[in-house]
GUDOKOL-828240 format. One record per residue: residue in three letters; residue number from 0; x, y, z of N, C-alpha, C in turn. Coordinates in steps of 0.1 Angstrom, whole numbers. Atoms other than C-alpha are relative to their C-alpha. Example, Ala and Ser with C-alpha at 12.3 -4.5 7.8 and 13.67 -1.06 7.14 Angstrom:
! residues 2
Ala; 0; 9; -12; 0; 123; -45; 78; 9; 12; 0
Ser; 1; -9; -11; 0; 137; -11; 71; -8; 11; 8
This chain:
! residues 135
Met; 0; 3; 11; 9; 230; 54; 52; 4; -14; 6
Gly; 1; -4; 12; -7; 250; 28; 71; 2; -12; -9
Asn; 2; -2; 12; 8; 250; -8; 58; -10; -2; -11
Glu; 3; 11; 3; 10; 219; -4; 36; 5; -2; -14
Ser; 4; -5; 1; 14; 239; 1; 4; 7; -14; -2
Leu; 5; -7; 12; 1; 257; -32; 11; -10; -12; -1
Glu; 6; 9; 10; -1; 225; -52; 14; -8; -2; -13
Thr; 7; 6; 3; 13; 209; -69; -16; -15; 2; 1
Pro; 8; 15; -2; -1; 173; -57; -23; -7; -13; -2
Glu; 9; 8; 12; 2; 147; -84; -19; -14; 5; -6
Tyr; 10; 13; -4; 7; 118; -79; -44; -11; -10; 3
Phe; 11; 12; 9; -2; 83; -93; -39; -11; 5; -9
Leu; 12; 11; -2; 8; 55; -96; -64; -12; -7; 6
Leu; 13; 13; 6; -5; 20; -101; -50; -8; -7; -11
Arg; 14; 7; 6; 11; 4; -107; -84; 10; 1; -12
Pro; 15; -11; -1; 9; 34; -114; -107; -4; 4; -14
Glu; 16; 3; -3; 14; 16; -113; -141; -5; 14; -1
Val; 17; 6; -14; 0; -3; -81; -133; 12; 10; 2
Glu; 18; -11; -9; -3; 28; -64; -119; 10; 1; -11
Arg; 19; -9; 0; 11; 50; -74; -148; -6; 7; -12
Ser; 20; 6; -6; 11; 24; -62; -173; 0; 16; 2
Tyr; 21; -1; -14; -3; 23; -28; -156; 14; 6; 2
Gly; 22; -14; -4; -1; 60; -27; -150; 4; 5; 14
Tyr; 23; -4; -4; -14; 65; -26; -112; 1; -12; 8
Ser; 24; 0; 10; -10; 73; -47; -82; -8; 6; 12
His; 25; 9; -4; -11; 49; -46; -53; 8; 5; 12
Ala; 26; -7; -5; -12; 76; -42; -27; 15; -4; -2
Val; 27; -15; 3; 0; 114; -41; -22; 4; 2; 15
Lys; 28; -6; -1; -13; 132; -47; 11; 15; 2; -1
Ile; 29; -14; -2; 0; 166; -32; 16; 4; 2; 15
Gly; 30; -3; 0; -14; 181; -39; 50; -12; -2; 8
Asp; 31; 11; 1; -9; 154; -32; 76; -12; 8; -6
Asp; 32; 11; -9; 5; 133; -9; 53; -7; -7; -12
Ile; 33; 8; 5; 11; 105; -19; 30; -7; 11; -7
Lys; 34; 8; -10; 7; 90; 3; 3; -10; -8; -8
Ile; 35; 11; 8; 6; 56; -9; -9; -7; 9; -10
Ser; 36; 8; -8; 11; 40; 3; -42; -14; 2; 5
Gly; 37; 14; -2; -3; 6; 17; -40; -9; -12; -3
Ala; 38; 9; 11; 2; -21; -9; -35; -14; 6; -3
Val; 39; 13; -4; 5; -55; -6; -52; -9; -12; 2
Ser; 40; 10; 11; -2; -87; -27; -51; -1; -8; -13
Met; 41; 0; 8; 12; -81; -54; -77; 0; -15; 3
Asp; 42; 0; 14; -2; -86; -91; -82; 14; -6; -6
Asp; 43; -13; 5; 4; -58; -115; -91; 4; 1; -15
Glu; 44; -2; -3; 14; -62; -107; -128; 3; 14; -3
Gly; 45; -2; -14; 2; -58; -70; -122; -13; 8; -3
Asn; 46; 13; -8; 3; -95; -61; -127; -4; 7; 13
Pro; 47; 5; -8; -11; -109; -34; -105; -11; -7; 8
Thr; 48; 10; 6; -8; -131; -46; -76; -7; 11; 8
Ala; 49; 8; -10; -8; -157; -28; -54; -2; 13; -7
Ile; 50; 2; -12; 8; -164; -4; -82; -10; 10; 6
Gly; 51; 9; -10; -5; -179; 28; -69; -1; 1; 15
Asp; 52; 1; 1; -15; -174; 19; -32; 14; 3; 5
Leu; 53; -13; -3; -5; -144; 38; -19; 4; -7; 13
Glu; 54; -3; 6; -13; -146; 24; 16; 4; -15; -2
Gln; 55; -4; 14; 3; -145; -12; 3; 13; -1; -8
Gln; 56; -13; 0; 7; -117; -3; -21; 11; 2; 10
Met; 57; -11; -3; -10; -97; 11; 8; 3; -13; 8
Lys; 58; -2; 12; -8; -103; -21; 29; 7; -11; -9
Asn; 59; -7; 9; 8; -92; -42; -1; 15; 3; -2
Ala; 60; -14; -4; 1; -60; -22; -5; 7; -3; 12
Tyr; 61; -7; 3; -13; -52; -26; 32; 2; -15; 1
Ser; 62; -1; 15; 0; -58; -64; 28; 13; -4; -8
Asp; 63; -12; 3; 8; -32; -65; 0; 13; 5; 7
Leu; 64; -11; -6; -7; -8; -43; 20; 4; -9; 12
Asp; 65; -2; 9; -11; -12; -67; 49; 8; -12; -5
Gln; 66; -6; 11; 6; -2; -96; 27; 15; 2; -3
Val; 67; -13; -4; 4; 29; -78; 15; 9; 1; 13
Leu; 68; -8; -2; -13; 40; -68; 51; 2; -14; 6
Lys; 69; -2; 13; -6; 34; -104; 63; 11; -8; -7
His; 70; -10; 7; 7; 56; -117; 35; 14; 2; 6
Tyr; 71; -13; -3; -6; 85; -100; 51; 1; -1; 15
Gly; 72; 0; 1; -15; 74; -107; 87; -2; 13; 7
Tyr; 73; 3; -13; -6; 62; -71; 93; -15; 1; 2
Thr; 74; 14; -3; -2; 29; -57; 105; -2; 15; -2
Phe; 75; 3; -15; 1; 12; -23; 103; 7; 8; 11
Asp; 76; -7; -8; -11; 29; -14; 136; 14; 4; -5
Asp; 77; -14; -4; 5; 62; -13; 115; -1; 10; -11
Val; 78; 1; -10; 11; 48; 12; 90; 4; 13; 5
Val; 79; -4; -14; -4; 65; 46; 92; -5; 11; -10
Val; 80; 5; -9; 9; 51; 62; 61; -12; -6; -7
Glu; 81; 12; 5; 8; 16; 59; 45; -4; 12; -8
Asn; 82; 5; -11; 9; 7; 80; 14; -13; -5; -6
Val; 83; 13; 4; 5; -29; 79; 3; -3; 10; -12
Tyr; 84; 4; -7; 12; -40; 90; -32; -15; -4; -3
Thr; 85; 15; 3; 2; -78; 93; -38; -6; 10; -10
Thr; 86; 7; -8; 9; -100; 106; -64; -12; 8; 6
Asp; 87; 11; -6; -7; -126; 117; -38; 4; 1; 15
Met; 88; -5; -2; -14; -111; 132; -6; -11; 0; 10
Ala; 89; 12; -1; -10; -145; 139; 10; -4; -14; 4
Lys; 90; 4; 13; -3; -154; 102; 7; 10; -7; 8
Phe; 91; -11; 6; -8; -120; 91; 20; -1; 5; 14
Leu; 92; 1; -5; -14; -124; 114; 50; -11; -6; 8
Glu; 93; 11; 7; -7; -157; 98; 58; 3; -14; 4
Ala; 94; -3; 14; -3; -142; 63; 57; 14; -1; 8
Ala; 95; -13; 1; -5; -108; 72; 72; 1; -6; 14
Ser; 96; -1; 5; -13; -117; 61; 107; 3; -15; 0
Tyr; 97; -4; 14; 1; -113; 25; 95; 15; -2; 3
Arg; 98; -14; 1; -3; -76; 32; 98; 4; -2; 14
Asn; 99; -2; 2; -15; -80; 31; 136; 1; -15; 3
Ser; 100; -1; 14; -2; -84; -7; 132; 13; -6; -7
Ile; 101; -12; 4; 7; -52; -9; 110; 12; 4; 9
Tyr; 102; -11; -6; -8; -29; 13; 131; -4; 0; 15
Thr; 103; 5; 1; -14; -35; 2; 167; 10; 6; 10
Glu; 104; -10; -5; -9; -2; 14; 183; 3; 15; -2
His; 105; -3; -14; 4; 5; 46; 164; -2; 2; -15
Phe; 106; 2; -3; 14; -1; 63; 131; 13; 3; -6
Pro; 107; -12; -4; 7; 26; 66; 105; 0; 15; -4
Thr; 108; 0; -13; 7; 37; 98; 89; -7; -2; -14
Gly; 109; 6; 2; 13; 22; 104; 55; -6; 13; -6
Thr; 110; 6; -11; 8; 4; 125; 29; -13; -5; -6
Trp; 111; 13; 4; 6; -32; 124; 17; -1; 10; -12
Leu; 112; 1; -8; 12; -36; 137; -19; -13; -4; -7
Glu; 113; 10; 2; 9; -67; 141; -40; 6; 2; -14
Val; 114; -6; 1; 13; -58; 132; -76; -11; 0; -10
Lys; 115; 9; 1; 12; -75; 135; -110; -4; -14; -4
Gly; 116; 2; 14; 4; -71; 98; -117; 11; -9; 5
Leu; 117; -10; 10; -3; -53; 66; -109; 2; -9; -12
Ala; 118; -3; 9; 11; -41; 37; -131; -11; -4; -9
Leu; 119; 12; 3; 7; -76; 27; -141; -11; 9; 5
Pro; 120; 11; -10; -4; -107; 50; -140; -8; -5; 11
Glu; 121; 9; 6; -11; -125; 26; -116; 7; 1; 14
Phe; 122; -7; -1; -13; -98; 30; -89; -3; 13; 6
Met; 123; 3; -12; -7; -108; 55; -63; 10; 4; 11
Ile; 124; -10; -2; -11; -79; 51; -38; 12; -10; -3
Glu; 125; -13; 8; 1; -43; 39; -38; 8; 4; 12
Ile; 126; -7; -2; -12; -22; 35; -7; 14; -7; -1
Glu; 127; -14; 5; 0; 16; 32; -6; 6; 1; 14
Leu; 128; -6; 1; -14; 37; 23; 25; 15; -1; 0
Glu; 129; -14; 3; -3; 72; 24; 39; 0; -6; 14
Ala; 130; -1; 7; -13; 80; 1; 68; 14; -1; 4
His; 131; -14; 2; -6; 110; -2; 91; -1; -8; 13
Lys; 132; 0; 7; -12; 118; -27; 118; 14; 0; 5
Ala; 133; -13; -1; -6; 147; -23; 142; 5; -15; 1
Arg; 134; -6; 14; -1; 171; -53; 143; -1; -5; 14
């Protein structure tokens, strides 16, 4: 555990009104570790976007995740865990090669799960990350 417990968590809200209404923070940094809540394809008001298009929803989620990482000065090269939740694993597998443009140095650990549903019925994919950067 080291000095982690002595460091004050730094919270970040990407869309404060939306996140407060749902009751979560988009990310928290403790020490050199960042935990990032699942990103979905939504606009700034929290409305689903790219309805019915899993590949575009995935790209939109990665765009939000990129903004969160950049807020802390991190990149996808610092990601150590990626968990993907999708309502259609077959469609995700067809689009998963897009990840090669996201993770250019190495792939993180992670889990891919097909789920019955996500926060709103229009959401087809949700991606959560953990990142770590050595001092």
